[in-house]
ROSE-4610 file (N, C-alpha, C; in Angstrom, 1 decimal, always signed):
// ROSE-4610
residu = [M/M/M/K/K/K/N/N/N/L/L/L/F/F/F/K/K/K/E/E/E/E/E/E/V/V/V/Y/Y/Y/V/V/V/E/E/E/I/I/I/R/R/R/E/E/E/R/R/R/L/L/L/A/A/A/E/E/E/L/L/L/S/S/S/P/P/P/E/E/E/S/S/S/D/D/D/R/R/R/Q/Q/Q/W/W/W/G/G/G/K/K/K/M/M/M/S/S/S/P/P/P/A/A/A/Q/Q/Q/M/M/M/L/L/L/H/H/H/H/H/H/C/C/C/Q/Q/Q/A/A/A/P/P/P/L/L/L/N/N/N/I/I/I/M/M/M/L/L/L/E/E/E/K/K/K/N/N/N/D/D/D/Y/Y/Y/G/G/G/L/L/L/K/K/K/P/P/P/N/N/N/W/W/W/L/L/L/A/A/A/K/K/K/V/V/V/V/V/V/F/F/F/K/K/K/K/K/K/A/A/A/L/L/L/Y/Y/Y/N/N/N/D/D/D/K/K/K/P/P/P/W/W/W/R/R/R/K/K/K/N/N/N/L/L/L/P/P/P/T/T/T/A/A/A/K/K/K/A/A/A/M/M/M/K/K/K/E/E/E/T/T/T/E/E/E/E/E/E/R/R/R/N/N/N/F/F/F/D/D/D/A/A/A/E/E/E/M/M/M/K/K/K/Q/Q/Q/L/L/L/E/E/E/T/T/T/L/L/L/L/L/L/E/E/E/E/E/E/V/V/V/H/H/H/D/D/D/Q/Q/Q/R/R/R/N/N/N/R/R/R/E/E/E/E/E/E/W/W/W/P/P/P/V/V/V/H/H/H/P/P/P/G/G/G/F/F/F/G/G/G/H/H/H/F/F/F/T/T/T/K/K/K/E/E/E/Q/Q/Q/Y/Y/Y/G/G/G/K/K/K/M/M/M/Q/Q/Q/Y/Y/Y/K/K/K/H/H/H/L/L/L/D/D/D/H/H/H/H/H/H/L/L/L/R/R/R/Q/Q/Q/F/F/F/N/N/N/L/L/L]
num = [1/1/1/2/2/2/3/3/3/4/4/4/5/5/5/6/6/6/7/7/7/8/8/8/9/9/9/10/10/10/11/11/11/12/12/12/13/13/13/14/14/14/15/15/15/16/16/16/17/17/17/18/18/18/19/19/19/20/20/20/21/21/21/22/22/22/23/23/23/24/24/24/25/25/25/26/26/26/27/27/27/28/28/28/29/29/29/30/30/30/31/31/31/32/32/32/33/33/33/34/34/34/35/35/35/36/36/36/37/37/37/38/38/38/39/39/39/40/40/40/41/41/41/42/42/42/43/43/43/44/44/44/45/45/45/46/46/46/47/47/47/48/48/48/49/49/49/50/50/50/51/51/51/52/52/52/53/53/53/54/54/54/55/55/55/56/56/56/57/57/57/58/58/58/59/59/59/60/60/60/61/61/61/62/62/62/63/63/63/64/64/64/65/65/65/66/66/66/67/67/67/68/68/68/69/69/69/70/70/70/71/71/71/72/72/72/73/73/73/74/74/74/75/75/75/76/76/76/77/77/77/78/78/78/79/79/79/80/80/80/81/81/81/82/82/82/83/83/83/84/84/84/85/85/85/86/86/86/87/87/87/88/88/88/89/89/89/90/90/90/91/91/91/92/92/92/93/93/93/94/94/94/95/95/95/96/96/96/97/97/97/98/98/98/99/99/99/100/100/100/101/101/101/102/102/102/103/103/103/104/104/104/105/105/105/106/106/106/107/107/107/108/108/108/109/109/109/110/110/110/111/111/111/112/112/112/113/113/113/114/114/114/115/115/115/116/116/116/117/117/117/118/118/118/119/119/119/120/120/120/121/121/121/122/122/122/123/123/123/124/124/124/125/125/125/126/126/126/127/127/127/128/128/128/129/129/129/130/130/130/131/131/131/132/132/132/133/133/133/134/134/134/135/135/135/136/136/136/137/137/137/138/138/138/139/139/139/140/140/140/141/141/141/142/142/142/143/143/143/144/144/144/145/145/145/146/146/146/147/147/147]
x = [+131.5/+130.3/+130.6/+129.7/+129.9/+129.7/+130.3/+130.3/+129.6/+128.6/+127.9/+128.7/+129.9/+130.7/+131.5/+131.5/+132.2/+131.2/+131.8/+131.0/+130.2/+130.8/+130.0/+128.9/+129.1/+128.0/+126.9/+127.2/+126.2/+125.4/+126.0/+125.3/+124.4/+125.0/+124.2/+122.9/+123.0/+121.8/+120.8/+121.3/+120.4/+119.7/+120.4/+119.8/+118.8/+119.1/+118.1/+116.9/+117.1/+115.9/+115.0/+115.6/+114.9/+114.0/+114.3/+113.4/+112.2/+112.2/+111.1/+109.9/+108.7/+107.5/+106.5/+105.4/+104.4/+103.8/+103.8/+103.2/+104.2/+105.5/+106.5/+106.0/+106.2/+105.7/+106.8/+106.4/+107.4/+107.5/+108.7/+109.0/+108.8/+108.8/+108.6/+108.2/+107.8/+107.5/+106.1/+105.9/+104.6/+104.6/+105.8/+105.8/+105.5/+104.8/+104.6/+105.9/+106.0/+107.2/+107.4/+106.3/+106.4/+106.8/+106.3/+106.7/+108.2/+108.6/+110.0/+110.9/+110.5/+111.3/+111.5/+110.4/+110.4/+111.3/+111.1/+111.9/+113.4/+113.8/+115.2/+115.8/+115.0/+115.5/+116.1/+115.6/+115.9/+117.4/+118.1/+119.5/+120.3/+119.9/+120.6/+120.3/+119.1/+118.8/+119.6/+119.8/+120.6/+122.0/+122.6/+124.0/+124.2/+123.2/+123.4/+122.9/+122.6/+122.2/+120.9/+120.0/+118.7/+117.6/+117.8/+116.8/+117.4/+117.2/+117.8/+116.7/+115.4/+114.3/+114.1/+114.6/+114.5/+115.3/+116.3/+117.1/+118.0/+118.2/+119.1/+120.2/+121.4/+122.4/+121.9/+122.3/+121.8/+123.0/+123.5/+124.7/+124.4/+123.2/+122.9/+123.0/+122.4/+122.5/+123.9/+124.7/+126.1/+126.9/+126.6/+127.3/+126.8/+125.5/+124.9/+124.8/+124.3/+123.9/+124.9/+125.7/+126.5/+127.3/+128.0/+128.9/+128.0/+126.8/+125.9/+125.5/+125.6/+125.2/+126.1/+127.4/+128.3/+129.2/+128.9/+129.8/+129.3/+130.0/+129.7/+128.5/+127.8/+126.6/+125.4/+124.6/+123.4/+122.4/+121.5/+120.5/+119.5/+119.0/+117.9/+116.6/+115.7/+114.3/+113.6/+112.7/+111.8/+112.5/+113.6/+114.2/+113.3/+113.3/+112.4/+113.0/+112.0/+112.4/+112.3/+113.2/+113.2/+111.8/+111.2/+109.9/+109.8/+110.8/+110.8/+110.8/+111.2/+111.3/+110.3/+109.3/+108.3/+107.4/+106.9/+106.1/+104.7/+103.7/+102.3/+101.5/+101.9/+101.2/+101.3/+100.3/+100.4/+101.3/+102.1/+103.0/+102.9/+103.3/+103.3/+104.6/+104.4/+105.6/+106.6/+106.0/+106.9/+107.6/+106.9/+107.5/+108.6/+108.3/+109.3/+110.5/+110.3/+111.4/+112.3/+111.7/+112.4/+113.3/+112.6/+113.3/+114.5/+114.3/+115.4/+116.5/+116.2/+117.2/+118.0/+117.3/+118.0/+118.9/+118.5/+119.4/+120.6/+120.4/+121.5/+122.5/+122.0/+122.9/+123.6/+123.0/+123.7/+124.8/+124.5/+125.6/+126.7/+126.3/+127.3/+128.2/+127.6/+128.4/+129.4/+129.1/+130.0/+130.9/+131.0/+131.7/+133.2/+133.8/+135.2/+135.4/+134.3/+134.3/+134.8/+135.7/+136.3/+135.6/+135.1/+134.5/+133.0/+132.3/+130.8/+130.3/+129.1/+128.6/+128.4/+128.4/+128.1/+126.6/+126.4/+125.0/+124.3/+123.1/+122.5/+122.2/+122.1/+121.8/+123.0/+123.8/+124.9/+126.3/+126.4/+127.7/+128.5/+129.8/+130.7/+130.8/+130.8/+131.1/+132.2/+133.1/+134.1/+133.4/+134.1/+133.5/+133.2/+134.1/+133.9/+132.7/+132.6/+131.5/+130.1/+130.1/+128.9/+128.5/+129.5/+129.3/+128.7/+129.3/+128.8/+127.4/+127.2/+125.9/+124.8/+125.1/+124.1/+123.8/+124.8/+124.6/+123.8/+124.2/+123.6/+122.1/+121.7/+120.3/+119.5/+120.1/+119.4/+119.3/+120.4/+120.4/+119.3/+119.2/+118.2/+116.8/+116.5/+115.1/+114.9/+115.9/+115.8/+115.5/+116.3/+116.0/+114.6/+114.1/+112.7/+111.7/+112.1/+111.2/+111.8/+112.7/+113.3/+114.1/+114.8/+115.6/+117.1]
y = [+113.2/+112.5/+111.1/+110.2/+108.8/+108.8/+107.7/+107.6/+106.3/+106.3/+105.2/+104.1/+104.5/+103.6/+102.7/+103.0/+102.2/+101.0/+99.8/+98.6/+98.7/+99.2/+99.2/+100.3/+101.3/+102.3/+101.8/+101.1/+100.5/+99.5/+98.7/+97.7/+98.5/+99.5/+100.3/+100.8/+101.4/+101.9/+100.8/+99.7/+98.6/+98.1/+98.1/+97.6/+98.6/+99.9/+100.9/+100.9/+100.7/+100.6/+99.4/+98.3/+97.1/+97.4/+98.4/+98.7/+99.6/+100.1/+100.9/+100.1/+100.6/+99.8/+100.9/+100.4/+101.3/+102.1/+101.6/+102.3/+103.2/+103.3/+104.1/+105.6/+106.2/+107.5/+108.5/+109.5/+110.5/+111.5/+112.1/+113.1/+114.5/+114.6/+115.9/+115.6/+116.7/+116.6/+116.0/+115.7/+115.2/+113.9/+113.4/+112.1/+110.9/+109.9/+108.6/+107.8/+106.7/+105.9/+105.5/+105.1/+104.6/+105.8/+107.0/+108.1/+108.5/+108.4/+108.6/+107.7/+106.4/+105.4/+105.7/+106.2/+106.6/+107.8/+108.8/+110.0/+109.7/+108.8/+108.5/+107.8/+107.3/+106.7/+107.8/+109.0/+110.0/+110.3/+110.6/+110.9/+109.7/+108.5/+107.3/+107.1/+107.4/+107.3/+108.4/+109.6/+110.6/+110.1/+109.6/+109.2/+108.0/+107.2/+106.0/+106.4/+107.6/+108.1/+107.4/+107.1/+106.5/+107.5/+108.7/+109.7/+111.0/+112.1/+113.4/+114.3/+113.8/+114.5/+115.9/+116.2/+117.5/+118.6/+118.2/+119.2/+119.8/+121.1/+121.9/+122.5/+122.8/+123.5/+124.8/+125.0/+126.1/+126.7/+127.8/+128.4/+128.7/+129.2/+129.5/+128.3/+127.2/+125.9/+125.5/+125.6/+125.2/+126.1/+127.4/+128.3/+128.2/+128.1/+128.2/+126.8/+125.8/+124.6/+123.4/+123.4/+122.2/+121.6/+122.5/+121.9/+121.4/+121.9/+121.4/+120.0/+119.5/+118.2/+117.1/+117.5/+116.5/+116.9/+118.0/+118.4/+117.6/+117.9/+117.1/+117.5/+118.5/+118.9/+118.1/+117.5/+116.9/+118.0/+117.6/+118.6/+118.8/+120.0/+120.3/+119.8/+119.7/+119.2/+120.1/+119.6/+120.4/+121.2/+120.7/+121.4/+121.4/+122.4/+122.3/+121.3/+120.6/+119.6/+120.2/+119.8/+120.2/+119.8/+120.7/+120.5/+119.1/+118.8/+117.6/+116.3/+116.5/+115.3/+115.3/+116.2/+116.2/+115.0/+114.4/+113.2/+113.6/+113.4/+113.6/+112.4/+111.5/+110.3/+109.3/+108.5/+107.3/+106.3/+105.6/+104.6/+103.3/+102.2/+100.9/+100.7/+100.5/+100.4/+99.3/+98.1/+96.9/+97.1/+97.7/+97.9/+99.0/+100.0/+101.1/+100.7/+99.8/+99.3/+98.4/+97.6/+96.7/+97.5/+98.5/+99.3/+100.1/+100.7/+101.4/+100.4/+99.2/+98.2/+97.8/+97.7/+97.4/+98.5/+99.7/+100.9/+100.9/+100.7/+100.7/+99.6/+98.5/+97.4/+97.7/+98.3/+98.7/+99.7/+100.7/+101.7/+100.9/+100.1/+99.3/+98.5/+97.9/+97.1/+97.9/+99.2/+100.1/+100.9/+100.5/+101.3/+101.6/+100.8/+101.0/+101.9/+102.2/+103.1/+104.5/+105.1/+106.4/+107.6/+107.4/+108.6/+108.4/+109.4/+109.4/+110.5/+110.4/+111.4/+112.7/+113.8/+115.1/+115.2/+115.7/+115.9/+117.0/+116.8/+117.7/+119.1/+119.2/+120.4/+121.1/+120.2/+120.7/+120.6/+119.9/+119.8/+118.6/+118.7/+117.6/+117.4/+116.1/+115.6/+114.6/+114.6/+113.5/+112.3/+111.2/+109.9/+110.1/+110.7/+110.9/+111.8/+112.8/+113.7/+113.0/+112.2/+111.5/+110.5/+109.8/+108.8/+109.5/+110.6/+111.3/+111.9/+112.5/+113.1/+112.0/+110.8/+109.8/+109.3/+109.2/+108.8/+109.9/+111.1/+112.2/+112.3/+112.1/+112.1/+111.0/+109.8/+108.6/+108.8/+109.2/+109.4/+110.4/+111.5/+112.5/+111.9/+111.2/+110.6/+109.4/+108.7/+107.7/+108.3/+109.4/+110.1/+110.7/+111.1/+111.6/+110.6/+109.3/+108.3/+107.6/+108.4/+108.0/+106.7/+106.5/+105.3/+105.7]
z = [+116.1/+115.7/+115.2/+115.5/+115.0/+113.5/+113.0/+111.5/+111.1/+110.3/+109.9/+109.2/+108.6/+107.9/+108.9/+110.2/+111.2/+111.6/+111.6/+111.9/+113.2/+114.3/+115.5/+115.5/+114.7/+114.6/+113.8/+112.7/+111.8/+112.7/+113.5/+114.4/+115.4/+116.0/+116.9/+116.3/+115.1/+114.4/+114.1/+113.7/+113.4/+114.7/+115.8/+117.1/+117.5/+117.4/+117.8/+116.9/+115.6/+114.7/+115.1/+115.5/+115.9/+117.1/+117.9/+119.1/+118.7/+117.5/+117.0/+116.7/+117.0/+116.7/+116.1/+115.5/+115.0/+116.1/+117.3/+118.5/+119.2/+118.8/+119.5/+119.6/+120.7/+120.9/+120.5/+119.7/+119.4/+120.5/+120.6/+121.6/+121.1/+119.8/+119.1/+117.7/+117.0/+115.6/+115.3/+114.0/+113.5/+112.9/+112.5/+111.8/+112.7/+112.1/+112.7/+112.6/+113.3/+113.1/+111.7/+111.0/+109.6/+108.7/+108.9/+108.1/+108.4/+109.6/+109.9/+109.2/+109.1/+108.4/+107.0/+106.4/+105.0/+104.8/+105.7/+105.6/+105.7/+106.6/+106.8/+105.6/+104.7/+103.4/+102.5/+102.5/+101.5/+101.5/+102.6/+102.5/+101.9/+102.3/+101.8/+100.3/+99.9/+98.4/+97.6/+98.2/+97.6/+97.4/+98.5/+98.6/+97.6/+97.4/+96.5/+95.1/+94.8/+93.5/+93.0/+93.9/+93.5/+93.3/+94.0/+93.9/+94.3/+93.6/+94.0/+94.6/+94.6/+95.2/+94.7/+93.5/+92.9/+93.5/+94.4/+95.1/+94.0/+94.2/+93.4/+94.2/+93.6/+94.3/+95.0/+96.2/+97.0/+97.8/+97.4/+98.0/+99.4/+99.8/+101.2/+102.0/+101.6/+102.3/+102.5/+101.5/+101.6/+102.6/+102.6/+103.5/+104.9/+105.1/+106.5/+107.1/+106.4/+107.0/+106.8/+105.8/+105.4/+106.6/+107.3/+108.4/+109.5/+109.7/+110.7/+110.4/+109.2/+108.8/+109.4/+109.6/+110.1/+111.2/+111.8/+113.0/+114.2/+115.4/+116.6/+117.4/+117.0/+117.7/+117.2/+118.2/+117.7/+117.3/+116.4/+115.9/+117.0/+117.0/+118.0/+117.5/+118.5/+118.1/+117.2/+116.4/+115.6/+114.5/+114.0/+112.9/+111.7/+110.8/+109.6/+108.7/+108.0/+107.0/+105.6/+104.7/+103.3/+102.8/+102.0/+101.5/+100.7/+100.0/+99.2/+100.0/+101.3/+102.2/+103.3/+103.3/+104.3/+104.1/+105.2/+105.1/+105.5/+104.6/+105.0/+104.7/+103.9/+103.6/+104.7/+104.9/+105.8/+105.1/+105.9/+105.4/+106.1/+105.4/+106.0/+106.8/+108.1/+109.0/+108.5/+108.3/+108.0/+106.6/+105.7/+104.3/+104.4/+105.2/+105.3/+106.1/+107.1/+107.9/+107.0/+106.2/+105.3/+104.3/+103.8/+102.8/+103.4/+104.6/+105.2/+105.6/+106.1/+106.4/+105.1/+104.0/+102.7/+102.3/+102.4/+102.1/+103.0/+104.3/+105.2/+104.9/+104.6/+104.2/+102.9/+102.0/+100.7/+101.0/+101.9/+102.2/+103.0/+103.9/+104.7/+103.8/+102.8/+101.8/+101.0/+100.9/+100.2/+101.1/+102.4/+103.4/+103.1/+102.2/+101.9/+100.6/+100.0/+98.9/+99.3/+98.6/+99.0/+98.4/+97.2/+96.5/+96.4/+96.8/+96.8/+95.9/+95.4/+94.5/+95.1/+94.3/+94.8/+95.2/+96.4/+96.9/+96.1/+95.6/+94.7/+95.3/+96.6/+97.3/+98.0/+98.6/+99.4/+98.7/+97.6/+97.0/+97.5/+97.4/+97.7/+99.2/+99.5/+100.9/+100.8/+101.8/+101.8/+102.3/+102.3/+102.8/+104.3/+105.0/+106.5/+106.7/+106.0/+106.2/+105.9/+104.8/+104.5/+105.6/+106.1/+107.1/+108.4/+108.7/+109.9/+109.7/+108.5/+108.2/+108.3/+107.7/+107.7/+109.2/+110.0/+111.4/+112.1/+111.9/+112.6/+112.3/+111.0/+110.6/+111.3/+111.2/+111.8/+113.3/+113.9/+115.4/+115.8/+115.1/+115.3/+115.4/+114.4/+114.3/+115.2/+115.5/+116.6/+117.9/+118.2/+119.5/+119.5/+118.3/+118.2/+118.8/+118.7/+119.2/+120.5/+121.1/+122.4/+122.3/+121.2/+121.0/+120.9]
């Protein structure tokens, strides 16, 4: 799995995001492009300790789902979303794009950091696991809009 901490992967994600528009057609799911942009901010906010979204340690999630967050298998379409991260409100596309780009840049600026905070729901991730998990989540939602 690609790793968001790698320069070429960061550039790839930014280029794919630049192709997204408010009119982009989703291939599955219910989120609009603006809602997807807001949703994609959540894992970055967690990683940067800006918001924990009320997530609590969950042993079942750790045992069953944790490895799927960073392994080499792309996520299937229509996976359920954590309740705290479901998007139902209308969002402003330009504002959400700008905020996601800001968070991506902040993570990119810290790419040499070795220690990252413990995830409130899944526990400890290594730097490599966090980088892969962030890429995998962004890739999943960009593929949702055929990007």
